[in-house]
C-alpha positions, 0 to 999 in steps of 0.5 A, spaced: 555 820 798 554 821 806 557 816 811 552 812 815 556 814 821 556 821 820 548 821 819 547 817 826 552 822 830 549 828 827 542 827 825 539 834 827 545 837 823 544 832 817 536 834 817 538 841 817 543 841 812 539 837 807 533 842 808 538 848 807 539 844 800 531 844 799 531 836 799 524 834 800 522 830 806 529 830 809 526 828 816 523 822 813 529 820 809 534 820 814 529 816 819 529 811 813 536 811 813 537 810 820 532 804 821 535 801 815 541 801 818 539 798 825 535 793 821 542 791 817 546 791 824 541 787 827 541 782 821 548 782 821 549 780 829 543 775 828 547 772 822 554 772 825 551 768 831 547 763 827 553 762 823 557 761 830 552 756 833 552 752 826 560 752 826 560 750 833 555 744 832 558 742 826 565 741 830 561 737 836 557 732 831 564 728 830 565 728 837 558 725 839 559 720 833 566 718 836 563 717 843 557 713 840 552 718 842 548 717 835 542 720 837 545 726 840 549 727 833 543 726 829 539 731 833 545 736 832 545 735 825 538 737 824 539 743 828 545 744 824 541 744 818 535 748 821 541 753 822 544 753 815 537 754 812 536 760 817 543 763 815 541 763 808 534 767 810 538 772 814 543 773 808 538 774 803 535 779 808 542 782 809 543 783 802 536 786 800 537 791 806 544 793 804 541 794 797 535 798 799 540 802 804 545 804 799 539 806 794 536 811 799 543 814 801 545 815 794 539 820 793 542 824 799 546 830 796 552 833 800 551 837 806 552 845 805 558 848 809 557 852 815 558 858 811 553 857 806 548 862 806 541 861 806 537 861 800 534 858 794 535 862 788 541 865 784 539 872 787 540 870 794 548 868 793 552 872 797 557 877 793 564 876 796 568 881 792 568 885 786 574 887 782 576 891 776 572 897 773 566 896 768 568 898 761 565 904 757 563 902 750 563 906 744 556 908 741 553 903 737 557 897 741 554 890 739 553 884 743 558 878 741 553 874 737 553 880 732 560 881 733 562 874 731 558 875 724 561 882 723 568 879 723 566 872 721 570 868 727 564 864 729 559 861 725 553 858 729 549 857 722 554 852 720 554 848 726 547 848 726 548 845 719 553 840 721 550 838 728 545 842 731 544 848 735 549 849 740 555 847 737 558 853 733 564 852 728 570 857 730 573 860 724 580 864 723 582 868 728 576 865 732 579 858 732 586 861 734 583 865 740 580 859 742 587 855 742 590 861 745 586 861 751 586 853 752 594 854 752 594 860 756 590 857 761 594 850 761 600 854 762 597 858 768 595 851 771 602 848 770 605 854 773 601 854 779 604 847 780 598 842 777 600 836 773 597 836 766 592 831 764 589 829 758 583 824 760 578 820 755 572 824 754 567 818 754 566 815 761 563 809 764 557 809 769 562 807 774 565 814 773 559 818 773 557 815 779 563 816 783 563 824 782 556 824 783 553 825 776 549 819 776 544 818 777 543 826 779 545 828 772 543 822 768 538 826 763 543 832 762 549 828 759 549 825 752 549 817 752 552 813 747 547 807 748 550 802 744 556 802 748 553 805 755 558 810 755 557 818 757 560 824 754 563 828 759 560 834 762 567 836 765 574 834 765 573 833 773 569 826 772 575 822 768 581 826 772 577 825 779 576 818 777 583 816 776 583 815 783 577 811 784 578 805 788 585 807 790 589 808 797 594 813 797 599 814 802 600 821 806 606 823 802 602 822 795 598 829 798 596 834 796 595 831 788 594 837 783 591 835 776 589 840 771 586 838 764 583 841 758 577 837 754 571 839 750 565 838 755 558 836 753 552 838 756 544 837 753 542 843 757 535 840 757 530 845 759 534 851 757 531 857 753 531 865 753 535 871 751 540 869 757 542 862 752 544 866 746 550 866 742 556 863 747 552 864 753 550 857 753 552 851 749 552 844 748 559 843 746 565 847 749 572 847 751 574 848 759 580 847 763 579 844 769 583 844 776 582 838 781 585 837 787 585 831 793 587 834 800 587 831 807 581 834 810 584 839 815 587 842 808 581 842 804 578 849 805 585 852 805 586 849 798 579 852 796 581 859 797 588 858 793 583 855 787 579 861 788 585 866 788 588 862 782 582 863 777 581 870 780 589 871 778 587 869 771 581 874 770 585 879 772 591 878 767 585 878 762 583 885 764 576 882 765 572 885 771 569 880 775 566 878 782 566 872 786 559 869 789 558 864 795 553 860 793 547 859 797 544 852 799 539 852 794 543 854 788 549 849 789 550 842 786 548 836 788 555 834 791 558 840 793 559 842 800 561 849 798 562 853 792 565 859 789 562 862 783 566 867 779 562 871 774 565 876 769 562 883 766 559 882 759 559 890 757 554 889 751 549 885 755 550 889 761 550 883 765 554 878 769 556 871 766 558 865 770 565 863 768 567 858 773 565 854 779 570 852 784 568 847 789 570 843 795 566 836 796 569 834 802 568 826 803 562 826 799 565 824 792 571 820 796 566 815 799 563 814 792 570 813 789 572 809 795 578 814 795 582 813 802 589 815 805 593 810 809 596 813 815 598 810 822 595 803 819 588 806 818 585 809 812 581 815 812 577 818 806 580 824 803 577 831 800 576 832 793 576 839 790 575 842 783 574 848 779 573 851 772 580 855 770 577 856 766 571 855 761 572 858 754 565 861 751 563 866 756 570 868 757 571 869 750 564 873 749 566 878 755 573 879 751 569 880 745 564 885 748 568 889 753 574 890 748 570 892 742 573 899 739 570 903 732 577 900 729 576 892 731 576 888 738 583 889 742 586 882 744 588 882 752 596 883 752 597 877 756 594 873 750 597 876 744 604 872 744 599 866 744 594 869 739 600 872 734 595 878 733 593 884 737 586 885 734 581 882 730 579 887 725 
């Protein structure tokens, strides 16, 4: 959530940033926020003055009665009663104004960092770098949705029978390579200094709000209505919410956590060839890295997180590229996002496998996550990234490493899998 002071001191910059994220009616909404804040402050000032005057009169009444000035005391009592009525009216105005202001503020997305390119669509994202050679496949190479049937390692029809579309069943070596990837990704995170966390996969509304999924992504999350809990779309949500309503000390920082969870997304409105097979699922596995940093260190941390993900992709021998997302393609909460995409040779297209983002103070303001330093508290910066999501990584491994004899397993995964080939 944006801070009022930030908006007041940087009105023009705020409007420009909202426009770069293609937020509708930016000028009108910012003006409404400032007007509501003015009304809130004016009401608070009047309320404080009314209460102070009422308290002063209450003290005078006793003295007037002792002095025998009964008539003056009665006048003071009547004025005190009127002031109490007025203070209650002002309290109601203040309460409703604060609620209205809050409701408007939570609809505002985070402002993009100055380095975020202009643009509205994925085609306008900036390619930062490409790494690795595009593999040459044998004749009659197949996309992963045919390979998984050929080698009987993932069963979409069985998943559809049990649950529905987008919930695959992993079998045999398919299940083992899933487990191998999870353990490999976690080991990489631990070796990079992250603490492993195993969080709940159901969250309450407060947690969804804290990291910005609610109310923005309400319709995209699975909702257990009877208990009013939500299945997590990413481990970012429970891991970051560990620090909701927490005041940290400077010595606690930086905080680096990593967690494996299944993730659940309704993906409402998704269709087309690009969602076939493992390209888009309702349930998938992912390792998430989450950091809490002092503001002056957060963009250095973001680059470190990007390099961490790139290092994993290099070890998996996957060609990849890094994109800096344009304003219109960024998430509601992000200030700057790098997407990592791997090349899917049989599909002939890039597949997103990771997003690494800096949210600056946006989530921390919602979470009330602060650091105390020199007797004062300040909001911290939160960051997270996929390190990594499994489905499209597996799709690229299967497609890029297919040979006439079978599918070669990347060397780094062999100790985790216990086999070198799917045949």
